[in-house]
RODO-2510 file (C-alpha; in nm, 4 decimals, decimal comma):
residues 281
     n   res          X          Y          Z
     1     m     9,6828     5,0233    19,4595
     2     v     9,7546     5,3360    19,6659
     3     f     9,6131     5,4169    20,0102
     4     e     9,6256     5,7761    20,1340
     5     g     9,6525     5,8300    20,5093
     6     g     9,4297     6,0463    20,7232
     7     a     9,4069     5,8751    21,0633
     8     f     9,0481     5,7614    21,1255
     9     r     8,9237     5,9072    20,7960
    10     t     9,0993     5,6062    20,6481
    11     i     8,8097     5,3920    20,7691
    12     f     8,6556     5,5010    20,4367
    13     s     8,9368     5,3170    20,2611
    14     c     8,8671     5,0100    20,4741
    15     g     8,5170     4,9945    20,3313
    16     v     8,6631     4,9955    19,9810
    17     m     8,9225     4,7322    20,0743
    18     d     8,6648     4,4999    20,2272
    19     a     8,4378     4,5187    19,9229
    20     l     8,7325     4,4373    19,6968
    21     v     8,8367     4,1385    19,9096
    22     e     8,4797     4,0087    19,9118
    23     n     8,4894     4,0145    19,5325
    24     n     8,8346     3,8576    19,5102
    25     i     8,9901     4,1679    19,3557
    26     m     9,3473     4,1740    19,4828
    27     p     9,5968     4,4073    19,3109
    28     d     9,9520     4,2745    19,2873
    29     y    10,1006     4,5926    19,4327
    30     m     9,9946     4,8039    19,7304
    31     i    10,1519     5,1103    19,8853
    32     g    10,0150     5,2965    20,1835
    33     v    10,0843     5,6074    20,3847
    34     s    10,0292     5,6311    20,7593
    35     a     9,6901     5,4801    20,8486
    36     g     9,6523     5,3815    20,4839
    37     a     9,9390     5,1381    20,5334
    38     a     9,8382     5,0298    20,8836
    39     y     9,4891     4,9415    20,7593
    40     g     9,5955     4,8258    20,4147
    41     v     9,7896     4,5244    20,5392
    42     s     9,4580     4,3683    20,6449
    43     m     9,3456     4,3807    20,2829
    44     a     9,6575     4,1938    20,1755
    45     s     9,5904     3,9377    20,4513
    46     r     9,2312     3,9016    20,3270
    47     q     9,0635     3,9930    20,6556
    48     p     8,7558     4,2004    20,5645
    49     g     8,5950     4,3681    20,8634
    50     r     8,9043     4,3487    21,0821
    51     n     8,9920     4,7189    21,0714
    52     l     8,6355     4,8283    21,1409
    53     n     8,6073     4,5855    21,4306
    54     v     8,9283     4,7145    21,5875
    55     l     8,8281     5,0795    21,5594
    56     m     8,4718     5,0274    21,6832
    57     k     8,5887     4,8218    21,9813
    58     y     8,8971     5,0145    22,0892
    59     r     8,8467     5,3760    21,9750
    60     n     8,7468     5,4889    22,3237
    61     d     8,9803     5,2530    22,5095
    62     k     9,2567     5,4594    22,6710
    63     r     9,5036     5,1790    22,6133
    64     y     9,4510     5,2404    22,2410
    65     l     9,4175     5,6178    22,2293
    66     g     9,4353     5,8729    22,5074
    67     i     9,6306     6,1794    22,6117
    68     e     9,7521     5,9873    22,9176
    69     n     9,9755     5,7828    22,6892
    70     m    10,1789     6,0947    22,6094
    71     f    10,3088     6,1042    22,9662
    72     d    10,4423     5,7498    22,9615
    73     k    10,8163     5,7951    22,9058
    74     n    10,8304     5,4595    22,7290
    75     n    10,5483     5,5544    22,4914
    76     r    10,5333     5,9332    22,4282
    77     s    10,2450     5,9022    22,1841
    78     v     9,8750     5,9751    22,2062
    79     y     9,8375     5,6129    22,0938
    80     g     9,9356     5,3256    22,3165
    81     l    10,2005     5,2011    22,0752
    82     e    10,2557     4,8562    22,2203
    83     f     9,8827     4,8009    22,2697
    84     s     9,7851     4,9289    21,9226
    85     y    10,0595     4,7745    21,7111
    86     e    10,1446     4,4608    21,9069
    87     t     9,8817     4,3537    22,1623
    88     i     9,5821     4,4004    21,9330
    89     p     9,7213     4,2229    21,6224
    90     n     9,9057     3,9544    21,8180
    91     e     9,6573     3,8784    22,0971
    92     l     9,3169     4,0484    22,0788
    93     n     9,2131     4,0802    21,7134
    94     l     9,4610     3,8588    21,5379
    95     f     9,6324     3,9770    21,2236
    96     d     9,6848     3,6780    20,9956
    97     y    10,0574     3,7038    20,9281
    98     d    10,0581     3,3741    20,7382
    99     s     9,7841     3,4915    20,5047
   100     f     9,9650     3,8203    20,4530
   101     m    10,2862     3,6416    20,3621
   102     a    10,0896     3,4317    20,1125
   103     y     9,9959     3,7552    19,9298
   104     k    10,1697     3,7308    19,5947
   105     g    10,2271     4,1025    19,5550
   106     d    10,4399     4,3636    19,7281
   107     f    10,3266     4,5937    20,0092
   108     y    10,5169     4,9158    20,0762
   109     c    10,4895     5,1767    20,3511
   110     v    10,5970     5,5378    20,3031
   111     v    10,8089     5,6827    20,5841
   112     t    10,9903     6,0146    20,6174
   113     n    11,3598     6,0171    20,7031
   114     i    11,3874     6,2885    20,9670
   115     l    11,7517     6,3606    20,8887
   116     t    11,7102     6,4094    20,5132
   117     g    11,3475     6,5203    20,5013
   118     q    11,2911     6,2762    20,2145
   119     p    11,0408     5,9921    20,1733
   120     e    11,1581     5,6335    20,1858
   121     y    10,9621     5,3266    20,0823
   122     m    10,9897     5,0283    20,3136
   123     k    10,8552     4,6873    20,2283
   124     y    10,6232     4,5365    20,4875
   125     t    10,6934     4,1639    20,5099
   126     g    10,4866     4,0510    20,8080
   127     k    10,7948     3,9026    20,9724
   128     d    10,8307     4,1717    21,2420
   129     h    10,5429     4,1173    21,4845
   130     t    10,6222     4,4427    21,6657
   131     n    10,5227     4,6161    21,3399
   132     t    10,7926     4,8820    21,3623
   133     v    10,7491     4,9932    21,0010
   134     l    10,3771     5,0501    21,0576
   135     k    10,4564     5,2587    21,3647
   136     a    10,7014     5,4649    21,1597
   137     t    10,4641     5,5382    20,8716
   138     c    10,2025     5,6570    21,1249
   139     a    10,4390     5,8674    21,3391
   140     l    10,2707     6,2067    21,3190
   141     p    10,4733     6,4991    21,4556
   142     m    10,3870     6,5796    21,8193
   143     l    10,1526     6,2791    21,8449
   144     f    10,4281     6,0167    21,8111
   145     p    10,7945     5,9999    21,9009
   146     p    11,0324     5,9432    21,6090
   147     i    11,0512     5,5710    21,5284
   148     v    11,4062     5,4445    21,4895
   149     i    11,4869     5,1806    21,2266
   150     d    11,8501     5,0816    21,1683
   151     d    11,9650     5,3816    21,3754
   152     i    11,7705     5,6292    21,1601
   153     p    11,4713     5,8218    21,3036
   154     y    11,1545     5,8288    21,0949
   155     m    10,8188     6,0063    21,0993
   156     d    10,4898     5,9842    20,9125
   157     g    10,5267     5,9263    20,5385
   158     g    10,2505     6,1748    20,4653
   159     l    10,4869     6,4604    20,5436
   160     t    10,6770     6,4001    20,2208
   161     d    10,4682     6,1756    19,9907
   162     s    10,1006     6,1842    20,0848
   163     i     9,9688     6,0124    19,7717
   164     p    10,2517     5,7944    19,6359
   165     f    10,0972     5,7113    19,2986
   166     k    10,4147     5,8080    19,1122
   167     r    10,6095     5,5576    19,3186
   168     a    10,3604     5,2911    19,2114
   169     f    10,4249     5,3710    18,8455
   170     n    10,8000     5,3825    18,9040
   171     d    10,7765     5,0359    19,0591
   172     g    10,6208     4,9026    18,7393
   173     c    10,2451     4,9454    18,7758
   174     d    10,0587     5,0278    18,4554
   175     k     9,7216     5,1008    18,6186
   176     v     9,6741     5,2417    18,9685
   177     l     9,3618     5,2525    19,1850
   178     v     9,3992     5,5355    19,4381
   179     i     9,1882     5,5536    19,7536
   180     l     9,1765     5,9070    19,8925
   181     t     9,0360     6,0184    20,2262
   182     r     8,9181     6,3658    20,1273
   183     e     8,6264     6,4530    19,9038
   184     a     8,6514     6,6017    19,5542
   185     g     8,7427     6,9688    19,5597
   186     y     8,9398     6,9485    19,8833
   187     s     9,2413     7,1777    19,9091
   188     k     9,4957     7,1635    20,1910
   189     h     9,6013     7,4761    20,3797
   190     t     9,8813     7,5384    20,6287
   191     s     9,7051     7,5844    20,9616
   192     g     9,8272     7,7850    21,2570
   193     s     9,8866     7,4652    21,4521
   194     t    10,1009     7,3266    21,1689
   195     k    10,3084     7,6449    21,1706
   196     a    10,3519     7,6150    21,5472
   197     i    10,4626     7,2512    21,5204
   198     a    10,7041     7,3427    21,2419
   199     k    10,8467     7,6176    21,4626
   200     s    10,9034     7,3682    21,7443
   201     y    11,1113     7,1479    21,5117
   202     e    11,3260     7,4261    21,3610
   203     k    11,6345     7,3495    21,5689
   204     t    11,5995     6,9773    21,6363
   205     y    11,4670     6,8561    21,2993
   206     p    11,4892     7,1429    21,0460
   207     k    11,4064     6,9157    20,7510
   208     i    11,0792     6,8180    20,9184
   209     s    11,0030     7,1822    20,9887
   210     d    11,0503     7,2600    20,6192
   211     a    10,8371     6,9618    20,5164
   212     l    10,5517     7,0732    20,7404
   213     l    10,5520     7,4258    20,5995
   214     s    10,5624     7,3132    20,2359
   215     r    10,3278     7,0175    20,2676
   216     a    10,0026     7,1913    20,1701
   217     e    10,1475     7,3315    19,8482
   218     r    10,3038     6,9967    19,7557
   219     y     9,9849     6,8068    19,8412
   220     n     9,7650     7,0283    19,6259
   221     a    10,0067     7,0040    19,3331
   222     c    10,0167     6,6249    19,3704
   223     l     9,6380     6,6076    19,3760
   224     h     9,6152     6,8163    19,0596
   225     e     9,8643     6,5907    18,8836
   226     l     9,6817     6,2802    19,0059
   227     e     9,3582     6,4069    18,8527
   228     e     9,5379     6,4598    18,5211
   229     y     9,6466     6,0951    18,5316
   230     e     9,2840     6,0043    18,5985
   231     k     9,1713     6,1960    18,2890
   232     n     9,4263     6,0023    18,0844
   233     g     9,2886     5,6699    18,2084
   234     d     9,5991     5,5590    18,3977
   235     v     9,4496     5,6170    18,7422
   236     m     9,1118     5,5476    18,8991
   237     i     9,0198     5,7431    19,2132
   238     i     8,7711     5,6525    19,4839
   239     r     8,7147     5,9110    19,7571
   240     p     8,4618     6,0007    20,0273
   241     t     8,1373     6,1701    19,9406
   242     v     8,2180     6,4122    20,2215
   243     s     8,4856     6,4260    20,4914
   244     k     8,4022     6,7643    20,6431
   245     g     8,2890     6,7276    21,0027
   246     f     8,4774     6,4005    21,0465
   247     s     8,7694     6,4494    21,2852
   248     r     9,1130     6,2976    21,2274
   249     l     9,0599     6,1238    21,5637
   250     e     8,6803     6,0928    21,5369
   251     k     8,5055     5,9661    21,8523
   252     d     8,1509     5,9276    21,7198
   253     k     8,1095     5,5624    21,6247
   254     n     7,8043     5,6398    21,4122
   255     k     8,0187     5,8731    21,2012
   256     i     8,2906     5,6087    21,1823
   257     l     8,0427     5,3485    21,0599
   258     s     7,8911     5,5941    20,8121
   259     m     8,2341     5,6746    20,6675
   260     y     8,3127     5,3033    20,6354
   261     n     7,9790     5,2374    20,4637
   262     d     8,0440     5,5199    20,2176
   263     g     8,3595     5,3443    20,1002
   264     y     8,2005     4,9998    20,1011
   265     n     7,8917     5,1073    19,9067
   266     q     8,0848     5,3189    19,6570
   267     c     8,3105     5,0255    19,5807
   268     y     8,0160     4,7948    19,5149
   269     e     7,8586     5,0572    19,2895
   270     k     8,1838     5,0831    19,0931
   271     l     8,2756     4,7143    19,0764
   272     g     8,2082     4,6996    18,7038
   273     d     8,4278     5,0025    18,6413
   274     i     8,7027     4,8609    18,8631
   275     r     8,6981     4,5282    18,6797
   276     s     8,7135     4,7073    18,3456
   277     f     8,9942     4,9320    18,4673
   278     f     9,2067     4,6321    18,5670
   279     h     9,0868     4,4201    18,2717
   280     i     8,9301     4,1636    18,5072
   281     k     8,6657     3,9469    18,3429
***
């Protein structure tokens, strides 16, 4: 199973995940990018509703998300990193690490090596309660500092492998369910802000600058190839009815709930197809 990122648009994916957990459909392999990974671990831990509860409760809490966090020299992210990735799962809305570790499959997070500009695939084990790998896969340029793991700086995996379905096949999957966070027909473009961010990284992280400038072209090519796999019956795609008008950092809780319900309801409507796809009786 593959989870695309997309910040709060990924609440759509959470609706799909929760419906699958409620019906005891648990793929033996999961790989996520950015928020797709950060939310996806709660599917593997069998905690339906957890992601929605966190976002609805803390979206407008400045400890979770706020520009003020950027000016904290120990944080340097629009997110409160310690609050979001440690305090919430370890104290306020408990992530069930034991249940996650009982998951019989493998869970991977895509990260981008800043020095090489290449994707890497790190296994999430649930043993690190500071959730460093989840921070790394979500580390968007300008909104996060680089996250250092074993002396290597990393950024968001979506920069280099936004929809890692090929990795899933390379790791031995024969059928892959892909949860996207953009509607059918979506095409990515290189915005002016992306060009400006790429320019700011030219000297410090040239590989990241290159990745930012080429991302739209690579994303669109990947999406086209993914849809060819779908036509051949190797991939099943579930995606939002519409994502236009839903901000990456959406504040409107009614929109957040509506996006979640879209995923949840679509999954229930397609349960028969999903069971057939995975040969589940």
